[in-house]
C-alpha positions in Angstrom: -28.5 -31.1 -14.4 -31.7 -31.1 -12.8 -35.3 -30.1 -13.8 -37.8 -28.7 -11.6 -41.0 -27.6 -11.0 -41.1 -23.4 -11.8 -41.0 -22.1 -8.4 -41.7 -17.8 -7.4 -37.8 -17.5 -6.4 -36.5 -18.5 -9.7 -38.1 -15.3 -10.9 -35.4 -13.0 -11.5 -33.5 -15.6 -13.0 -35.9 -15.7 -15.5 -36.1 -12.5 -16.1 -32.4 -12.4 -16.9 -32.5 -15.6 -19.4 -34.7 -13.9 -21.3 -33.9 -10.2 -21.2 -30.4 -11.8 -22.7 -31.7 -13.6 -25.5 -31.3 -11.2 -28.5 -34.4 -12.7 -30.4 -36.8 -11.6 -27.4 -37.8 -7.8 -27.4 -39.8 -6.1 -24.7 -42.7 -7.0 -25.2 -42.2 -10.9 -25.4 -40.2 -10.8 -22.0 -43.3 -9.0 -20.6 -45.4 -11.4 -22.1 -43.3 -14.5 -21.4 -42.8 -12.7 -17.1 -46.6 -12.9 -17.0 -47.0 -16.6 -18.2 -44.4 -17.0 -15.4 -45.8 -15.0 -13.1 -48.9 -17.4 -13.3 -47.4 -20.0 -12.9 -45.5 -19.2 -9.7 -48.8 -18.3 -8.2 -50.7 -21.1 -8.9 -48.2 -24.5 -8.9 -51.6 -26.4 -9.7 -52.8 -23.9 -12.3 -54.9 -25.7 -14.9 -53.6 -24.2 -17.9 -49.5 -23.8 -18.1 -47.4 -25.9 -16.4 -43.2 -24.8 -16.1 -39.9 -26.7 -15.1 -36.7 -25.1 -14.7 -33.1 -26.5 -15.8 -30.6 -26.6 -13.0 -26.9 -26.6 -13.0 -23.5 -25.7 -11.3 -24.7 -24.6 -8.5 -28.3 -25.2 -8.5 -28.2 -22.1 -11.1 -31.3 -21.8 -13.3 -30.0 -22.6 -16.8 -33.0 -22.9 -18.7 -36.7 -23.3 -18.6 -39.9 -24.5 -20.7 -43.7 -23.4 -20.1 -46.3 -26.0 -22.1 -49.9 -26.2 -21.7 -53.3 -27.5 -22.9 -53.9 -26.1 -26.0 -57.7 -24.4 -25.7 -60.5 -25.9 -26.8 -58.4 -29.2 -28.3 -59.0 -32.9 -26.7 -55.4 -33.5 -26.8 -53.2 -31.3 -28.3 -50.4 -28.8 -26.2 -48.8 -25.9 -26.7 -45.3 -25.3 -25.8 -45.4 -21.3 -25.2 -41.8 -20.4 -24.2 -38.7 -22.3 -24.1 -34.8 -20.4 -23.1 -31.8 -21.2 -22.1 -29.0 -19.5 -20.5 -26.1 -17.7 -22.5 -23.7 -19.8 -21.0 -26.1 -23.2 -21.2 -26.3 -22.6 -24.6 -25.5 -26.3 -26.8 -25.3 -28.7 -23.7 -28.4 -30.4 -23.5 -30.5 -27.8 -21.7 -33.3 -27.1 -24.4 -33.1 -30.9 -24.8 -34.1 -31.8 -21.7 -36.4 -29.8 -21.4 -38.1 -30.2 -24.3 -38.4 -34.0 -23.8 -39.3 -33.5 -20.4 -42.3 -31.4 -22.1 -42.9 -34.4 -24.1 -43.2 -36.7 -21.6 -45.1 -34.8 -19.4 -47.5 -34.4 -22.1 -47.4 -37.8 -23.0 -48.2 -38.6 -19.5 -51.2 -36.2 -19.4 -53.0 -37.7 -22.3 -51.9 -35.7 -24.4 -51.2 -36.9 -28.6 -49.2 -33.5 -30.1 -46.9 -30.3 -29.4 -47.2 -27.5 -31.1 -44.9 -24.7 -31.6 -44.9 -21.0 -32.9 -41.6 -19.0 -33.6 -40.6 -16.3 -36.2 -39.6 -16.6 -39.5 -36.8 -14.4 -38.6 -33.1 -15.4 -39.7 -32.5 -14.6 -36.1 -34.4 -17.7 -35.2 -33.0 -20.0 -37.7 -31.1 -21.4 -34.9 -34.4 -22.3 -33.1 -36.4 -23.6 -36.0 -33.2 -26.0 -36.4 -33.7 -26.9 -32.6 -37.2 -27.9 -33.0 -36.5 -30.2 -36.6 -33.5 -31.8 -34.9 -35.9 -32.8 -32.0 -38.2 -34.2 -34.5 -40.8 -31.4 -35.2 -42.3 -30.7 -38.7 -43.0 -27.4 -40.2 -47.0 -27.5 -40.0 -48.2 -23.9 -41.0 -46.7 -20.5 -42.4 -47.9 -16.7 -42.3 -46.5 -14.1 -43.9 -45.6 -11.1 -42.0 -47.4 -12.4 -38.7 -45.8 -10.7 -36.0 -45.1 -7.4 -38.3 -44.0 -7.0 -42.3 -41.1 -9.6 -42.9 -41.5 -11.4 -39.2 -43.5 -14.2 -40.4 -45.2 -17.1 -38.2 -44.1 -20.8 -38.3 -45.8 -23.7 -36.6 -43.9 -26.8 -36.0 -45.4 -29.8 -34.5 -45.1 -33.2 -33.3 -47.3 -36.5 -32.9 -46.0 -38.0 -29.4 -45.9 -41.8 -29.2 -47.8 -43.0 -26.4 -45.4 -43.0 -23.6 -46.3 -46.3 -20.8 -44.5 -45.5 -17.2 -44.0 -41.7 -18.2 -43.5 -40.2 -15.0 -44.0 -36.5 -14.7 -42.7 -34.1 -11.9 -45.2 -33.0 -9.4 -46.5 -29.4 -9.1 -44.1 -26.7 -7.7 -45.1 -25.9 -3.6 -44.4 -22.0 -2.8 
């Protein structure tokens, strides 16, 4: 597996991954793809960065999309992270998350914030963030819809010396 910046020809593979993720509904997939399209159109987009994980045969196995949190000095948001069903449990998500953390730290970021659902179907997702060192910092019941609350995770990043970010994609 190796990581590289998102490229415009990754779009159909990311759409397939998002559609194959049972937890995402059609509106969420559309929102995620809107951000993918923004980054694909502008590899130097000031608000978003995206990286894909490539597996065997250069197949796209997952992606992460993150960016600086508006109106903060050094907080970043992880907006989307998704792994193809065939690649789950093989370290792809962890590699993508670790890359995002290194990239944020290299850009002077101090912390990363993640929002996700409280639905039972997101239990593995919440466990993934907790195992990666994120802690619950907020909760709003019935945020997305009745019975579907919002949980916010955050992690303070240690300063990383000699952190290296991937170059921006060239389309």
